[in-house]
ZAMARGU-4260 file (C-alpha; in steps of 0.2 Angstrom, whole numbers, plus 5000, padded with zeros to 4 digits):
<rodrens>
0) 6053/5547/6030 | 6052/5558/6044 | 6052/5575/6036 | 6039/5568/6025 | 6029/5567/6040
5) 6034/5583/6047 | 6032/5594/6030 | 6015/5584/6027 | 6009/5590/6047 | 6015/5611/6047
10) 6014/5610/6029 | 5995/5605/6028 | 5989/5596/6044 | 5992/5610/6056 | 5983/5620/6048
15) 5966/5610/6044 | 5950/5616/6052 | 5948/5611/6069 | 5938/5593/6074 | 5921/5600/6078
20) 5918/5610/6062 | 5906/5603/6051 | 5911/5596/6034 | 5928/5595/6037 | 5933/5593/6055
25) 5931/5573/6057 | 5941/5571/6041 | 5954/5585/6049 | 5954/5574/6063 | 5957/5559/6055
30) 5973/5567/6045 | 5982/5575/6059 | 5982/5556/6070 | 5988/5548/6055 | 6004/5563/6057
35) 6005/5561/6075 | 6005/5543/6072 | 6022/5543/6064 | 6030/5560/6072 | 6028/5556/6090
40) 6041/5545/6098 | 6025/5535/6104 | 6007/5537/6100 | 5997/5521/6106 | 5979/5530/6110
45) 5966/5525/6099 | 5957/5541/6101 | 5971/5557/6100 | 5965/5571/6094 | 5978/5582/6089
50) 5969/5600/6085 | 5971/5615/6075 | 5989/5622/6074 | 5996/5611/6090 | 6016/5613/6090
55) 6027/5598/6095 | 6043/5603/6087 | 6048/5587/6077 | 6041/5575/6088 | 6054/5565/6094
60) 6050/5569/6112 | 6031/5568/6114 | 6024/5550/6121 | 6007/5548/6122 | 6002/5531/6130
65) 5983/5532/6129 | 5969/5542/6121 | 5972/5560/6124 | 5963/5578/6118 | 5978/5592/6113
70) 5970/5609/6112 | 5970/5620/6098 | 5987/5629/6097 | 5995/5619/6110 | 6015/5623/6110
75) 6026/5610/6116 | 6046/5619/6118 | 6061/5611/6124 | 6052/5599/6136 | 6052/5577/6135
80) 6034/5575/6139 | 6025/5556/6141 | 6004/5559/6143 | 5998/5542/6150 | 5980/5546/6144
85) 5963/5551/6144 | 5971/5570/6143 | 5961/5584/6139 | 5968/5603/6136 | 5961/5618/6132
90) 5965/5629/6119 | 5983/5635/6119 | 5990/5627/6132 | 6010/5629/6134 | 6021/5616/6140
95) 6037/5627/6142 | 6054/5619/6144 | 6074/5622/6143 | 6080/5639/6145 | 6095/5650/6143
100) 6110/5646/6156 | 6112/5661/6165 | 6126/5657/6178 | 6139/5667/6175 | 6140/5684/6176
105) 6155/5689/6165 | 6144/5681/6149 | 6131/5688/6141 | 6117/5679/6145 | 6113/5673/6125
110) 6132/5666/6126 | 6129/5657/6138 | 6119/5641/6131 | 6103/5633/6133 | 6096/5620/6148
115) 6093/5606/6143 | 6075/5600/6138 | 6067/5595/6156 | 6056/5579/6158 | 6035/5579/6162
120) 6024/5569/6166 | 6005/5570/6164 | 5997/5555/6173 | 5979/5547/6168 | 5962/5559/6167
125) 5970/5575/6168 | 5960/5591/6164 | 5972/5607/6157 | 5959/5622/6156 | 5962/5635/6141
130) 5980/5645/6140 | 5988/5635/6156 | 6007/5636/6157 | 6018/5623/6163 | 6034/5630/6169
135) 6052/5617/6168 | 6050/5618/6185 | 6034/5606/6185 | 6040/5590/6180 | 6025/5577/6185
140) 6006/5582/6184 | 5997/5570/6196 | 5982/5557/6189 | 5963/5563/6190 | 5969/5581/6192
145) 5963/5598/6185 | 5972/5614/6179 | 5963/5630/6180 | 5962/5640/6164 | 5977/5653/6165
150) 5986/5643/6178 | 6004/5645/6177 | 6011/5630/6186 | 6028/5630/6192 | 6029/5614/6203
155) 6024/5597/6203 | 6003/5594/6203 | 5999/5579/6216 | 5985/5566/6211 | 5967/5571/6211
160) 5972/5590/6214 | 5962/5605/6206 | 5975/5620/6203 | 5974/5636/6199 | 5981/5653/6197
165) 5999/5661/6195 | 6008/5652/6201 | 5997/5637/6202 | 5991/5634/6221 | 5981/5618/6227
170) 5963/5624/6228 | 5955/5609/6234 | 5959/5590/6230 | 5946/5581/6220 | 5945/5564/6232
</rodrens>
């Protein structure tokens, strides 16, 4: 049955218009939400908006525990993701994990094998700006935090932090 939902999502629903588009936007949002409920390992939110073009692989490592807005053209590669709810994402956000092993210089990098999927936990009430990139070194994005647009996050983000830049640094605390 999972194959059916993967084909339906990637073959059809992923390409429907953004949820903000007049006429078909609300219907597109409902169709993508129905697919997400079946693709994700967990999808407990009642208002989960998976926007046009979002890529989550086969979805088995993607857990959404509350309401969330996953932005247009979102990409999640080689991550085990847990989103706790009330998370907003801008367009083209990337959660990148895994990678290639490179410890043995006598072996070509492409032949050494892959690193395992890396975990990422996103706390409640988080806003991730457009084109932010979350790299494998970041395993936790704290509750009530904000990640500025275009930021490259390489380390964990504390609760209530506003981070930005490349590499992302704490700009100030919300509290």
